[in-house]
C-alpha positions in Angstrom: -18.0 2.0 10.3 -14.7 1.9 8.2 -12.5 5.0 8.0 -12.0 6.4 4.5 -8.9 5.5 2.6 -6.9 8.4 1.3 -4.2 7.5 -1.2 -1.1 9.7 -1.7 -0.6 10.9 -5.2 2.8 9.2 -5.5 1.2 5.9 -4.4 -1.5 6.3 -7.1 1.3 6.6 -9.7 3.0 3.5 -8.4 -0.2 1.5 -8.6 -0.8 2.7 -12.2 2.7 1.9 -13.2 2.5 -1.6 -11.7 -0.8 -2.3 -13.4 0.6 -1.2 -16.7 3.7 -3.3 -16.2 1.7 -6.5 -15.4 -0.7 -5.9 -18.3 2.2 -5.5 -20.8 3.5 -8.9 -19.6 0.2 -10.7 -20.0 -3.3 -9.6 -21.0 -5.5 -9.6 -17.9 -2.6 -9.7 -15.4 -2.9 -6.0 -14.7 -6.6 -6.4 -13.8 -5.7 -9.4 -11.6 -3.1 -7.3 -9.8 -5.6 -4.5 -9.3 -8.2 -7.0 -8.0 -5.6 -8.3 -5.5 -4.7 -4.7 -4.4 -8.4 -3.9 -3.9 -8.9 -7.0 -1.7 -5.9 -5.9 0.4 -7.4 -2.4 0.7 -10.8 -3.8 1.8 -9.0 -5.8 4.4 -7.1 -2.7 5.6 -10.3 -0.8 5.8 -12.0 -3.5 7.9 -9.0 -4.4 10.1 -6.3 -1.6 10.0 -4.5 -3.0 13.1 -3.9 -6.3 11.4 -1.0 -5.0 9.3 2.6 -5.5 10.3 4.5 -2.6 11.7 7.2 -1.2 9.4 10.6 -1.4 11.0 13.2 1.5 11.1 10.6 4.2 11.6 10.0 6.2 14.8 7.9 4.4 17.4 5.4 7.3 17.5 4.8 6.7 13.8 2.8 3.5 13.5 3.1 2.8 9.8 1.9 -0.6 8.8 2.0 -2.8 5.7 -0.2 -5.5 4.3 0.8 -8.0 1.6 -0.9 -8.2 -1.7 -1.8 -11.9 -2.4 -0.2 -13.5 -5.4 2.1 -10.5 -6.1 5.4 -9.3 -4.6 3.8 -6.1 -3.2 2.7 -4.6 0.0 0.3 -1.7 0.7 2.0 0.7 3.2 -0.4 2.8 5.3 -0.9 4.9 8.4 -4.1 5.0 10.4 -5.1 8.3 11.9 -8.2 9.2 13.8 -9.9 10.5 10.6 -8.7 8.2 7.8 -6.3 5.6 6.7 -3.6 7.1 4.5 -2.1 4.9 1.8 1.5 5.9 1.5 2.8 3.4 -1.0 2.2 0.3 -3.2 5.7 -1.0 -2.6 7.4 -3.9 -4.4 8.9 -6.3 -1.9 12.5 -6.2 -3.3 12.9 -3.0 -5.4 14.4 -0.1 -3.6 13.4 -1.0 0.0 12.4 2.0 2.0 12.2 4.4 -0.9 8.9 5.8 0.3 10.2 6.6 3.9 10.4 10.3 3.0 6.6 10.4 2.7 6.3 10.0 6.4 8.1 13.4 7.1 5.0 15.4 7.1 2.8 13.1 9.1 
């Protein structure tokens, strides 16, 4: 059985902003982005260990990331015994590591 996904409020805002941005560029592109993100989330729920470890974080904090197909984004997450916490929907080249502060309370 898959663990529940719990998305941080800041990550929800990032996702909404990205969907809006893509939709403003081309009708339907925001929906395509959301579909790609949902596919990535499904993969994370099924195989949470498949993501790549995020560098520059403490070894005892196994934060991982999984790419979003067709788009320059990664889903950043942390698996615990109860759930998978979605920490960020991070653009690959904008402000790298901006979300690191979200790991302080983990």
